[in-house]
C-alpha positions in Angstrom: -36.5 10.1 22.8 -33.8 7.8 24.0 -34.1 4.1 23.3 -32.7 1.4 25.6 -32.2 -2.2 24.7 -30.6 -5.1 26.6 -27.7 -6.9 24.9 -26.0 -10.0 26.1 -22.3 -9.7 26.7 -21.5 -13.3 25.9 -23.2 -12.9 22.5 -20.8 -10.1 21.6 -17.9 -12.0 22.8 -18.9 -15.1 20.9 -19.3 -13.1 17.7 -15.8 -11.5 18.2 -14.2 -14.9 18.8 -16.0 -16.7 15.9 -14.9 -13.9 13.5 -11.3 -14.6 14.4 -11.6 -18.3 13.8 -12.0 -19.3 17.5 -14.8 -21.5 18.9 -17.4 -19.6 21.0 -17.8 -20.5 24.6 -20.4 -23.2 25.2 -21.7 -22.0 28.4 -21.5 -18.5 29.9 -23.5 -16.6 32.5 -26.0 -14.3 30.8 -25.3 -10.7 32.0 -27.4 -7.9 30.5 -25.8 -4.6 29.7 -27.8 -1.5 28.8 -26.5 0.4 25.8 -27.9 3.8 25.0 -28.5 4.7 21.4 -28.3 8.3 20.3 -31.6 9.6 18.9 -31.8 10.0 15.2 -31.2 13.4 13.6 -34.0 15.5 12.3 -35.4 14.2 9.1 -33.7 10.8 9.5 -35.5 7.7 10.7 -34.0 5.1 13.0 -34.2 2.6 10.2 -32.3 4.9 7.8 -29.6 5.3 10.5 -29.2 1.6 11.0 -28.8 1.0 7.2 -26.3 3.8 7.0 -24.1 2.2 9.7 -23.7 -1.0 7.9 -23.9 0.0 4.2 -20.9 -0.3 2.0 -20.4 2.0 -0.9 -19.3 0.3 -4.1 -17.9 2.2 -7.0 -19.8 2.1 -10.3 -16.8 1.0 -12.3 -15.1 -2.4 -11.7 -11.8 -2.3 -9.9 -9.4 -4.1 -12.2 -5.7 -4.6 -11.6 -4.0 -4.6 -15.1 -0.7 -6.1 -16.2 0.9 -5.0 -19.4 3.5 -7.2 -21.2 5.9 -5.9 -23.8 8.7 -7.9 -25.5 11.4 -6.2 -27.6 14.1 -7.6 -30.0 17.1 -5.3 -30.1 20.8 -5.4 -31.1 22.8 -7.0 -28.3 24.8 -3.8 -27.7 21.7 -1.6 -27.4 19.8 -3.5 -24.8 21.4 -1.8 -21.8 21.0 1.6 -23.3 17.3 1.2 -24.1 16.7 -0.3 -20.6 18.4 2.6 -19.0 16.4 5.2 -21.0 13.1 3.6 -20.2 14.0 3.4 -16.5 14.9 7.1 -16.6 11.6 7.9 -18.2 9.9 6.3 -15.3 11.9 8.1 -12.7 11.2 11.5 -14.4 7.5 10.9 -13.9 8.0 10.8 -10.2 7.1 8.2 -7.5 3.4 9.1 -7.6 3.2 8.1 -11.3 5.8 5.5 -11.9 8.1 3.3 -9.8 10.8 0.8 -10.7 10.1 -2.6 -9.2 12.8 -4.8 -10.8 15.7 -4.4 -13.4 17.9 -7.2 -14.7 20.4 -7.8 -17.4 21.5 -11.2 -18.6 25.0 -12.1 -19.5 25.8 -12.0 -23.2 26.7 -15.3 -25.0 27.6 -15.0 -28.6 25.1 -12.8 -30.3 22.5 -13.5 -27.6 21.7 -11.0 -24.8 18.7 -10.5 -22.6 17.2 -8.2 -19.9 14.0 -7.3 -18.1 12.4 -4.3 -16.5 9.3 -4.2 -14.3 7.5 -1.0 -13.5 4.5 0.1 -11.5 2.7 2.9 -13.5 -0.4 4.9 -12.5 -3.3 3.1 -14.1 -4.7 6.0 -16.2 -1.3 6.5 -17.8 -0.1 2.9 -18.2 -1.2 2.2 -21.7 0.0 5.5 -23.2 3.3 5.1 -21.3 3.7 1.7 -22.9 3.4 3.3 -26.4 6.2 5.8 -25.3 8.4 2.9 -24.2 7.9 1.2 -27.6 9.1 4.4 -29.4 12.3 4.4 -27.4 13.0 0.8 -28.4 12.2 1.6 -32.0 14.6 4.6 -32.1 17.4 2.2 -31.1 16.8 -0.2 -34.0 14.5 -2.5 -32.1 11.0 -3.8 -32.6 8.2 -5.1 -30.4 7.9 -8.9 -30.9 5.3 -9.6 -28.2 2.7 -7.8 -26.1 -0.4 -8.4 -24.0 -2.8 -7.0 -21.5 -4.3 -9.0 -18.7 -6.5 -7.9 -15.8 -7.8 -9.2 -12.6 -11.2 -8.0 -11.3 -10.8 -7.2 -7.6 -14.3 -5.6 -7.2 -15.9 -8.4 -5.3 -12.9 -9.0 -3.0 -12.6 -5.3 -2.2 -16.3 -4.9 -1.5 -16.4 -8.0 0.7 -13.3 -6.7 2.6 -14.9 -3.3 3.1 -18.1 -4.9 4.3 -16.2 -7.1 6.8 -14.2 -4.1 7.9 -17.4 -2.1 8.6 -19.0 -5.1 10.5 -15.9 -5.7 12.7 -15.7 -1.9 13.4 -19.3 -1.9 14.6 -18.6 -4.9 16.8 -15.4 -3.3 18.2 -17.4 -0.2 19.1 -20.1 -2.2 20.9 -17.5 -4.1 22.9 -15.8 -0.9 23.9 -19.1 0.5 25.1 -19.6 -2.7 27.2 -16.2 -2.1 28.8 -17.1 1.5 29.4 -20.2 0.6 31.4 -18.1 -1.8 33.6 -21.2 -4.1 34.0 -20.5 -7.8 34.4 -18.2 -10.1 36.2 -14.4 -9.7 36.2 -14.0 -12.7 34.0 -16.5 -11.3 31.5 -14.8 -8.0 31.4 -11.4 -9.6 30.8 -12.9 -11.7 28.0 -14.3 -8.6 26.5 -10.9 -6.9 26.5 -9.5 -10.0 24.7 -12.3 -9.8 22.2 -11.5 -6.2 21.5 -7.9 -7.1 20.9 -8.8 -9.9 18.5 -11.3 -7.6 16.6 -8.7 -4.9 16.4 -6.2 -7.4 14.9 -8.7 -8.5 12.3 -9.6 -4.8 11.5 -5.9 -4.1 10.9 -5.5 -7.2 8.7 -8.6 -6.2 6.6 -7.3 -2.7 6.2 -3.9 -4.1 5.0 -5.6 -6.3 2.4 -7.8 -3.4 1.2 -4.8 -1.1 0.9 -2.8 -3.8 -1.1 -5.7 -4.4 -3.5 -6.3 -0.7 -3.9 -2.6 -0.2 -4.7 -2.8 -2.9 -7.4 -5.8 -1.1 -9.0 -4.2 2.3 -8.8 -0.8 1.2 -10.2 -0.7 -1.1 -13.3 2.3 -3.4 -13.6 4.3 -3.0 -16.8 6.7 -5.9 -17.6 9.4 -5.3 -20.3 11.6 -8.0 -21.7 14.6 -7.5 -24.1 16.4 -10.1 -26.2 18.9 -10.1 -29.1 19.6 -13.1 -31.4 19.5 -16.6 -29.9 21.9 -18.5 -27.6 25.1 -19.8 -29.2 24.7 -23.5 -29.9 27.9 -24.4 -31.8 31.6 -23.7 -31.9 34.7 -25.4 -30.6 33.9 -24.8 -26.9 30.3 -26.0 -27.0 31.0 -29.8 -26.6 33.6 -29.0 -23.9 31.1 -27.0 -21.9 28.6 -29.8 -22.3 31.1 -32.4 -21.1 32.1 -30.3 -18.1 28.5 -29.7 -17.2 27.8 -33.5 -17.2 30.8 -34.4 -15.0 28.9 -33.8 -11.8 26.0 -36.0 -12.8 28.4 -38.8 -14.0 30.3 -38.7 -10.7 27.0 -38.7 -8.8 25.8 -41.8 -10.7 29.0 -43.7 -10.0 28.9 -42.9 -6.2 25.2 -44.0 -6.1 26.1 -47.3 -7.8 28.9 -47.9 -5.3 26.5 -47.3 -2.4 24.0 -49.7 -3.8 26.7 -52.4 -4.4 28.0 -51.9 -0.8 24.5 -52.1 0.6 24.0 -55.5 -1.1 27.6 -56.9 -0.9 28.4 -56.2 2.7 25.5 -58.2 4.2 26.0 -61.1 1.7 29.8 -61.1 2.5 29.1 -61.3 6.3 26.7 -64.2 5.8 29.3 -66.0 3.6 32.0 -65.5 6.2 29.8 -66.9 8.9 28.9 -70.0 6.8 32.6 -70.6 6.0 33.6 -70.3 9.6 30.9 -72.7 10.7 32.0 -75.3 8.0 35.7 -75.0 9.0 34.9 -75.5 12.6 32.7 -78.5 11.9 35.5 -80.1 9.8 38.0 -79.4 12.6 35.9 -81.2 15.1 35.4 -84.2 12.7 39.2 -84.5 12.1 39.8 -84.4 15.9 37.4 -87.3 16.5 
């Protein structure tokens, strides 16, 4: 048996607008619209159908975005080689398993050199792949000097986003059904179309957030850093480099002092000239008398 219920169009519009951060209209003419509901399937109650429409399925396991940090100390002339080999390992796995996000090499200074490599690795393989990367560094005479694993639990954010997406999708469908019936004033139908556009924008935004969080869960970030020795601190050129580096700050300080002196001296000089002119003029008049 078909069920019929009367819904208020302004209520739907106010819900759509409030969900997008807009204030609902204070006064609107109440216009009823009949929306037909499909009868429940055999063996399924109306209450069960309603709960199914708004339920959100949450996975049993938490959704965690992991970040792996590895630091290696290597001979300065082997950093580029190890970095290239580890990047090649990532590329051989294919884009569905590993992707290169960032790759940098620092300039060598004395016995010091540095570099970094950031990868996005499929979460189930990330930890084992980190061990393989360490073996590559070890075969080049390097050693791991630092490491760490950190994770961010995105379960609540993703479940909340899924629930919001479901709710806004239901509201969008109801607004579309209102437009299909063409019942209401022209102003109300135009407002309903605007409400549909706003809800669609919010749905697209929620889907984008959900996809970004899911990608962070599916692909763990692996950050690799390389260093050799320590920066050169002595030598004949070290004081010269320090002096040249401080020239700019010294010149800036001198110019700032000149500006401050000018800001004080110019007004005082003008006042002094005015007083001197007044005194000379007064003396000239006294002499004339």
